[in-house]
C-alpha positions in Angstrom: 123.2 106.4 116.4 121.6 105.5 113.0 118.2 106.8 114.0 119.0 109.1 116.8 118.2 112.8 115.9 121.5 114.4 115.0 120.9 117.2 117.6 120.8 114.5 120.4 124.2 112.9 119.5 127.0 113.9 121.9 130.5 112.7 122.6 129.4 110.0 125.0 127.2 108.5 122.3 129.9 108.7 119.8 132.4 106.9 122.2 129.9 104.1 122.9 129.2 103.7 119.2 133.0 103.4 118.4 133.4 100.7 121.0 130.7 98.6 119.4 130.9 99.1 115.6 133.7 98.1 113.2 134.0 99.8 109.8 131.8 98.1 107.3 128.7 98.4 105.2 127.0 101.0 107.4 130.0 102.6 109.1 133.0 104.6 107.9 135.8 106.1 110.0 138.1 108.8 108.7 141.0 110.4 110.6 140.6 113.7 108.7 138.3 115.4 106.3 139.4 114.6 102.7 138.3 115.1 99.2 136.5 111.7 98.8 133.3 113.0 100.5 131.1 112.4 97.5 132.3 108.9 97.0 131.8 108.0 100.7 128.4 109.6 101.2 127.0 108.4 97.9 128.1 104.8 98.6 126.2 104.9 102.0 123.1 106.3 100.3 123.2 103.8 97.5 123.4 100.8 99.9 121.7 100.8 103.3 122.5 104.2 104.8 124.8 104.6 107.7 127.2 106.8 109.7 130.5 108.5 108.8 132.7 109.7 111.6 135.6 112.1 110.9 138.4 112.4 113.4 138.5 108.7 114.3 141.5 106.5 113.4 141.1 102.7 113.0 143.3 99.7 113.6 143.5 98.2 110.2 143.8 94.6 111.5 140.4 94.8 113.3 138.7 97.7 111.6 137.9 99.1 115.0 138.5 102.6 116.2 141.7 103.4 118.2 141.2 104.8 121.7 141.5 107.4 123.0 139.8 109.2 120.1 142.0 112.0 118.9 139.6 113.9 116.7 140.6 116.4 114.1 141.3 120.1 114.4 138.1 122.0 115.1 137.4 124.1 112.0 134.6 126.5 111.1 132.6 125.5 108.1 132.8 121.7 108.5 129.0 121.2 108.0 129.1 123.5 105.0 132.0 121.6 103.4 130.1 118.3 103.7 126.8 119.7 102.5 128.4 121.5 99.5 130.3 118.4 98.5 127.1 116.3 98.6 125.1 118.9 96.6 127.8 119.8 94.0 129.6 116.5 93.7 126.8 114.0 93.8 123.9 113.5 91.3 121.1 113.4 92.3 122.3 115.6 95.2 122.2 114.3 98.8 121.6 116.4 101.9 122.9 114.4 104.9 122.6 115.3 108.6 125.9 116.8 109.9 127.1 117.8 113.3 130.5 118.8 114.8 131.1 117.5 118.3 134.0 118.9 120.4 136.2 116.4 122.4 135.8 117.4 126.1 139.4 116.4 127.0 141.0 118.0 123.9 140.3 121.7 123.4 140.4 122.6 119.8 139.7 119.1 118.5 136.4 117.6 117.4 134.6 114.7 115.7 132.4 115.2 112.7 129.3 113.1 112.5 127.4 112.5 109.3 124.2 110.6 109.1 123.1 109.2 105.7 119.8 107.6 105.0 119.2 104.8 102.5 118.1 106.8 99.4 115.0 106.3 97.3 116.7 108.5 94.7 119.5 106.1 94.2 121.7 105.5 92.2 123.7 108.5 93.2 126.7 109.0 90.9 129.9 111.1 91.2 132.6 112.3 88.9 130.3 113.8 86.3 127.8 111.0 86.8 130.3 108.4 85.5 130.8 106.3 88.7 128.3 104.7 91.1 129.7 103.3 94.4 128.2 100.9 96.9 129.2 99.4 100.3 130.2 95.8 100.7 131.2 93.5 103.5 135.0 93.9 103.1 137.6 94.2 105.8 140.0 95.9 103.4 137.8 98.5 101.6 134.1 98.6 102.1 133.5 100.7 99.0 133.4 99.3 95.4 132.1 100.2 92.0 128.6 99.0 91.4 128.2 96.3 88.8 125.4 96.4 86.1 123.0 94.2 88.1 123.3 96.4 91.1 122.8 99.6 89.1 119.7 98.1 87.5 118.3 97.3 90.9 119.0 100.8 92.2 117.3 102.3 89.2 114.1 100.2 89.7 114.0 100.1 93.5 112.3 103.4 93.9 109.4 102.5 91.6 109.1 98.8 92.4 110.2 98.0 96.0 107.5 99.7 97.9 104.8 98.3 95.6 106.3 94.8 95.9 106.4 95.1 99.7 102.8 96.2 100.0 101.7 93.4 97.6 103.6 90.8 99.6 102.1 92.0 102.8 98.6 92.3 101.4 98.8 88.7 100.1 100.1 87.4 103.5 97.3 89.0 105.5 94.6 88.1 102.9 95.1 84.4 103.7 94.1 85.0 107.3 91.5 87.8 107.1 88.9 87.9 109.8 85.8 90.1 109.4 83.6 92.0 111.7 85.8 91.8 114.9 88.5 93.9 116.4 91.9 92.7 115.4 95.6 93.4 115.7 98.0 93.2 112.8 101.8 93.4 113.0 104.3 93.4 110.2 108.1 93.3 110.4 110.2 93.0 107.2 112.5 94.6 104.6 111.8 98.2 103.7 112.8 97.5 100.1 112.4 93.8 99.4 114.0 92.6 96.1 114.9 89.0 96.6 114.6 86.0 99.1 116.8 86.7 102.1 115.7 83.6 104.0 116.2 80.7 101.6 114.6 77.4 102.6 117.6 75.8 104.2 118.4 78.9 106.3 114.7 79.4 107.3 114.5 75.8 108.4 117.5 76.3 110.7 116.1 79.6 112.1 112.7 78.1 112.8 114.4 75.4 114.9 116.1 78.2 116.9 112.7 79.8 117.5 111.2 76.6 118.8 114.0 76.4 121.4 113.3 79.8 122.8 110.7 79.2 125.5 109.4 82.8 125.5 108.4 82.8 121.9 108.1 79.1 121.0 104.3 79.4 121.3 104.4 81.4 118.0 105.7 78.4 116.1 104.4 75.4 118.0 101.9 74.8 115.1 104.2 75.7 112.3 103.9 74.0 108.9 105.4 74.8 105.5 103.4 76.8 103.1 104.1 78.0 99.5 106.3 81.0 100.4 107.6 80.1 103.9 106.1 78.9 107.2 102.8 79.6 109.0 101.1 78.7 112.2 97.6 79.3 113.5 95.5 78.9 116.6 91.7 78.5 116.2 88.9 77.6 118.6 85.1 77.5 118.6 84.7 81.3 118.8 86.4 84.0 116.6 87.9 85.7 119.6 91.5 84.6 120.2 92.1 83.4 116.6 95.6 84.2 115.4 97.9 83.5 112.4 101.7 84.0 112.3 103.7 83.6 109.1 107.3 84.0 108.0 108.2 84.3 104.3 111.3 83.7 102.3 111.5 87.5 101.6 112.0 88.0 105.4 108.5 89.2 106.3 106.9 88.3 109.7 103.2 88.8 109.6 100.9 88.4 112.6 97.1 88.9 112.9 94.9 88.2 115.9 91.3 88.7 116.8 91.4 90.5 120.1 89.5 89.2 123.2 87.7 92.1 124.7 86.3 93.1 128.0 83.5 95.6 128.1 82.1 98.1 130.6 78.5 99.3 130.5 77.3 102.8 131.1 76.2 103.6 134.7 73.0 104.8 133.1 70.5 102.1 132.2 70.4 101.5 128.5 73.8 103.1 127.8 76.0 101.5 125.2 79.0 99.5 126.4 82.5 100.4 125.7 84.8 97.6 124.4 88.2 97.5 125.9 91.5 96.1 124.7 94.2 95.2 127.2 97.4 97.2 126.7 99.5 94.4 128.2 98.5 92.0 125.5 99.5 94.3 122.6 102.9 95.1 124.2 103.8 91.5 124.9 103.0 90.4 121.3 105.0 93.3 119.8 107.9 92.4 122.1 107.9 88.7 121.1 107.7 89.5 117.4 110.7 91.8 117.6 112.5 89.0 119.4 111.5 86.5 116.7 112.6 89.0 114.0 116.0 89.4 115.7 116.5 85.6 115.5 115.3 85.3 111.9 116.9 88.4 110.3 120.2 89.2 112.1 123.5 87.9 110.9 122.2 88.0 107.3 122.0 90.6 104.6 122.4 94.2 105.7 118.9 95.7 105.2 116.6 98.3 106.6 113.3 97.2 108.1 109.8 98.5 108.5 107.8 97.6 111.6 104.0 98.3 111.4 101.3 97.8 113.9 97.6 98.2 113.1 94.3 98.0 115.1 91.1 97.6 113.1 87.3 97.7 113.6 87.7 100.1 116.6 84.2 101.5 116.8 83.5 102.4 120.5 86.8 100.9 121.6 89.3 101.9 124.2 92.6 100.5 125.5 92.7 100.1 129.2 96.0 100.4 131.2 95.6 97.6 133.7 93.8 94.4 134.6 90.9 96.0 136.5 87.9 97.0 134.3 85.5 97.6 137.1 84.2 101.2 137.6 86.3 102.3 134.6 83.5 103.5 132.3 84.2 107.3 132.6 87.9 106.7 132.1 87.3 104.5 129.0 84.8 107.0 127.6 87.4 109.7 127.7 90.0 107.5 126.0 88.0 105.6 123.4 88.9 106.1 119.8 87.3 108.8 117.9 84.2 107.7 116.0 85.9 108.7 112.7 88.9 106.4 113.3 87.9 102.8 112.7 91.6 101.9 112.0 94.8 103.1 113.7 98.3 102.4 112.4 101.8 103.1 113.6 105.1 102.5 111.7 108.8 102.8 112.3 111.8 102.3 110.1 115.0 100.9 111.6 118.3 99.3 110.7 118.3 95.5 111.1 121.1 96.0 113.7 118.6 97.7 116.0 116.9 94.4 116.6 118.4 93.9 120.0 117.2 93.8 123.6 118.7 97.2 124.5 116.8 98.9 121.6 113.5 97.0 121.9 112.0 99.4 124.6 112.7 102.4 122.5 111.2 100.8 119.4 108.0 99.9 121.3 107.8 103.4 122.8 108.0 104.9 119.3 105.3 102.7 117.9 102.9 103.0 120.9 103.1 106.8 121.1 101.9 106.9 117.5 99.2 104.4 118.1 97.9 105.7 121.4 97.6 109.3 120.2 94.3 108.1 118.7 93.2 106.9 122.1 93.9 110.3 123.8 96.7 109.0 126.0 99.4 111.4 127.2 103.0 110.4 126.3 104.1 110.6 130.0 101.3 108.2 131.2 101.9 105.8 128.3 105.7 105.8 128.9 105.2 104.9 132.5 102.7 102.2 131.9 104.8 100.6 129.1 107.9 100.3 131.3 105.8 99.0 134.3 104.1 96.3 132.2 107.3 95.1 130.4 109.3 95.1 133.6 106.5 93.2 135.5 106.6 90.5 132.8 110.3 90.2 132.8 110.8 91.6 129.3 113.0 94.6 130.1 115.2 95.6 133.1 114.8 98.7 135.3 
């Protein structure tokens, strides 16, 4: 529920969420609405964002919700109380997403859902700007006062973290730049990097796990150490098919590949050919990199991630939906990229916990809908083809 639009959250989603998530860094359960709303909401915004559910009791020995969910008395003005508390009791103010959800089996009772994003305006303070709270991995109380080092980080994160991320990514790709050929670039890594999250010893262990996974072991079969992590590369006599894959101590996975293309000539003599990239190739690579990121980044620090896909040098290029290029010129002509778009990019932000098989399809769908807009594909056609391709290759289930 971290990234689901608030209007799409219903009681069934809340119930499934409560069955999976204990209270912790990203999650808070409250039996009733109380006066500590500014402390709760600001602590989520100051750390990694998350969900607060009101009307849910927990078992203090397991930090898991107690079933059946009882809810709280359905009151008018719940959304306004939360919003006003965050505007008037938090500085700088926060405006979370809020929804009240009635419990079907208990008329007059409901659950309050509050979504809070990780904030670039942090640190958010309460009590006349005298106290700043953060979330911690504690089984007794996941909220604590921020120490001076954490406050300093929060103060500089907004100005420095995005710049640091783009510098790290640029340097990673610069090592492996190819010129004058159509290429695919993929990045997965921390949204706001501030320190090494994969120290050498941990990264060594994770790489060995990658090597044992037969579906993605090809990514690391040529792995060697480099200054800031690991890298592998494939090269041959031609530029087509070259790729580089790297993992850094900061937790960034970067992948770049020269795409092997088919082409279809115009039925008219002398007509220029259209270059064609295979959709299946792009989907499989994205899927495998998400799987690699799950192995590398989960069970570590709680962070938010950015996942970015780029296609470059796209002049007179289309993406074809199947393996058959014959007699496809008119279709490709209709779906080639606009002459003004030499580069297309798609990007999603997600909690690290979303790196799991059940979420992978939705992540890929989100990315590809952004990317394929530039190729004039309809969402319905794209959705159907993505599912068919991933199912045919045994990557997702029906």
